[in-house]
PyMOL Python script that loads the backbone (N, CA, C, O; Angstrom):
from pymol import cmd

cmd.read_pdbstr("""\
ATOM      1  N   HIS A   1     122.638 105.662 102.320  1.00  0.00           N
ATOM      2  CA  HIS A   1     120.552 106.497 101.870  1.00  0.00           C
ATOM      3  C   HIS A   1     119.651 106.383 102.754  1.00  0.00           C
ATOM      4  O   HIS A   1     119.719 105.855 103.864  1.00  0.00           O
ATOM      5  N   VAL A   2     118.652 106.978 102.154  1.00  0.00           N
ATOM      6  CA  VAL A   2     117.527 107.039 102.921  1.00  0.00           C
ATOM      7  C   VAL A   2     116.706 105.910 102.412  1.00  0.00           C
ATOM      8  O   VAL A   2     116.228 105.169 103.271  1.00  0.00           O
ATOM      9  N   LEU A   3     116.496 105.690 101.355  1.00  0.00           N
ATOM     10  CA  LEU A   3     115.539 105.061 101.036  1.00  0.00           C
ATOM     11  C   LEU A   3     115.494 103.724 102.017  1.00  0.00           C
ATOM     12  O   LEU A   3     114.635 103.200 102.726  1.00  0.00           O
ATOM     13  N   HIS A   4     117.593 103.311 101.503  1.00  0.00           N
ATOM     14  CA  HIS A   4     117.630 101.706 103.247  1.00  0.00           C
ATOM     15  C   HIS A   4     117.172 101.659 103.971  1.00  0.00           C
ATOM     16  O   HIS A   4     116.514 100.726 104.434  1.00  0.00           O
ATOM     17  N   PHE A   5     117.539 103.661 104.699  1.00  0.00           N
ATOM     18  CA  PHE A   5     116.638 103.608 106.268  1.00  0.00           C
ATOM     19  C   PHE A   5     115.102 103.092 106.226  1.00  0.00           C
ATOM     20  O   PHE A   5     114.528 102.241 106.905  1.00  0.00           O
ATOM     21  N   ILE A   6     114.546 104.132 104.919  1.00  0.00           N
ATOM     22  CA  ILE A   6     113.376 104.259 105.338  1.00  0.00           C
ATOM     23  C   ILE A   6     112.541 102.536 104.770  1.00  0.00           C
ATOM     24  O   ILE A   6     111.401 102.162 105.044  1.00  0.00           O
ATOM     25  N   PHE A   7     113.477 101.882 104.037  1.00  0.00           N
ATOM     26  CA  PHE A   7     113.277 100.644 104.150  1.00  0.00           C
ATOM     27  C   PHE A   7     113.513  99.580 105.231  1.00  0.00           C
ATOM     28  O   PHE A   7     112.537  98.913 105.575  1.00  0.00           O
ATOM     29  N   LYS A   8     114.818  99.327 105.858  1.00  0.00           N
ATOM     30  CA  LYS A   8     114.373  99.443 106.894  1.00  0.00           C
ATOM     31  C   LYS A   8     113.499  99.599 107.945  1.00  0.00           C
ATOM     32  O   LYS A   8     113.320  98.494 108.457  1.00  0.00           O
ATOM     33  N   ILE A   9     112.859 100.476 108.512  1.00  0.00           N
ATOM     34  CA  ILE A   9     111.702 100.932 109.333  1.00  0.00           C
ATOM     35  C   ILE A   9     111.449  99.732 108.618  1.00  0.00           C
ATOM     36  O   ILE A   9     111.966  98.615 108.620  1.00  0.00           O
ATOM     37  N   LEU A  10     110.231 100.430 107.822  1.00  0.00           N
ATOM     38  CA  LEU A  10     108.841  99.495 107.068  1.00  0.00           C
ATOM     39  C   LEU A  10     109.427  97.861 107.770  1.00  0.00           C
ATOM     40  O   LEU A  10     108.914  97.635 108.866  1.00  0.00           O
ATOM     41  N   ASN A  11     110.483  96.668 107.227  1.00  0.00           N
ATOM     42  CA  ASN A  11     110.828  96.333 107.550  1.00  0.00           C
ATOM     43  C   ASN A  11     110.121  95.767 108.821  1.00  0.00           C
ATOM     44  O   ASN A  11     109.163  95.018 109.011  1.00  0.00           O
ATOM     45  N   GLN A  12     111.206  96.600 109.794  1.00  0.00           N
ATOM     46  CA  GLN A  12     111.243  95.838 111.564  1.00  0.00           C
ATOM     47  C   GLN A  12     109.275  96.580 112.350  1.00  0.00           C
ATOM     48  O   GLN A  12     108.827  96.734 113.486  1.00  0.00           O
ATOM     49  N   ILE A  13     108.843  96.763 111.234  1.00  0.00           N
ATOM     50  CA  ILE A  13     107.225  97.517 111.555  1.00  0.00           C
ATOM     51  C   ILE A  13     106.285  95.795 111.171  1.00  0.00           C
ATOM     52  O   ILE A  13     105.674  95.050 111.937  1.00  0.00           O
ATOM     53  N   ASN A  14     106.555  95.692 109.661  1.00  0.00           N
ATOM     54  CA  ASN A  14     106.237  94.443 109.792  1.00  0.00           C
ATOM     55  C   ASN A  14     106.563  93.037 110.338  1.00  0.00           C
ATOM     56  O   ASN A  14     105.938  91.979 110.264  1.00  0.00           O
ATOM     57  N   LEU A  15     107.799  93.376 110.940  1.00  0.00           N
ATOM     58  CA  LEU A  15     108.227  92.057 112.156  1.00  0.00           C
ATOM     59  C   LEU A  15     107.009  92.482 113.243  1.00  0.00           C
ATOM     60  O   LEU A  15     106.229  91.779 113.885  1.00  0.00           O
ATOM     61  N   LEU A  16     107.141  93.566 113.185  1.00  0.00           N
ATOM     62  CA  LEU A  16     106.920  94.446 114.928  1.00  0.00           C
ATOM     63  C   LEU A  16     105.006  93.900 114.603  1.00  0.00           C
ATOM     64  O   LEU A  16     104.366  93.489 115.571  1.00  0.00           O
ATOM     65  N   ILE A  17     104.519  93.958 113.594  1.00  0.00           N
ATOM     66  CA  ILE A  17     103.093  94.024 112.951  1.00  0.00           C
ATOM     67  C   ILE A  17     103.034  92.489 112.879  1.00  0.00           C
ATOM     68  O   ILE A  17     101.855  92.195 113.075  1.00  0.00           O
ATOM     69  N   ALA A  18     104.196  90.708 112.573  1.00  0.00           N
ATOM     70  CA  ALA A  18     103.650  89.641 112.370  1.00  0.00           C
ATOM     71  C   ALA A  18     103.632  88.992 113.759  1.00  0.00           C
ATOM     72  O   ALA A  18     103.152  87.884 113.999  1.00  0.00           O
ATOM     73  N   ILE A  19     104.377  90.045 114.895  1.00  0.00           N
ATOM     74  CA  ILE A  19     104.632  89.655 115.865  1.00  0.00           C
ATOM     75  C   ILE A  19     103.258  89.736 116.910  1.00  0.00           C
ATOM     76  O   ILE A  19     103.181  88.991 117.887  1.00  0.00           O
ATOM     77  N   ILE A  20     101.921  90.992 116.487  1.00  0.00           N
ATOM     78  CA  ILE A  20     101.185  90.550 116.775  1.00  0.00           C
ATOM     79  C   ILE A  20     100.243  90.036 116.678  1.00  0.00           C
ATOM     80  O   ILE A  20      99.508  89.488 117.499  1.00  0.00           O
ATOM     81  N   ILE A  21     100.173  90.247 115.153  1.00  0.00           N
ATOM     82  CA  ILE A  21      99.030  88.625 114.910  1.00  0.00           C
ATOM     83  C   ILE A  21      99.426  87.106 115.389  1.00  0.00           C
ATOM     84  O   ILE A  21      98.472  86.330 115.441  1.00  0.00           O
ATOM     85  N   ILE A  22     101.047  86.452 115.838  1.00  0.00           N
ATOM     86  CA  ILE A  22     100.988  85.411 115.932  1.00  0.00           C
ATOM     87  C   ILE A  22     100.395  85.617 117.028  1.00  0.00           C
ATOM     88  O   ILE A  22      99.767  84.587 117.270  1.00  0.00           O
ATOM     89  N   LYS A  23     100.180  86.614 118.105  1.00  0.00           N
ATOM     90  CA  LYS A  23     100.170  86.581 119.129  1.00  0.00           C
ATOM     91  C   LYS A  23      98.116  86.256 119.362  1.00  0.00           C
ATOM     92  O   LYS A  23      97.632  86.146 120.489  1.00  0.00           O
TER      93      LYS A  23
END
""", "prot")
cmd.dss("prot")
cmd.show_as("cartoon", "prot")
cmd.util.cbc("prot")
cmd.orient("prot")
């Protein structure tokens, strides 16, 4: 499903942002 794919991408973006904030 497209929605599932979008959520997957958003999740990865959130992870990247979290890592950047932690650093």
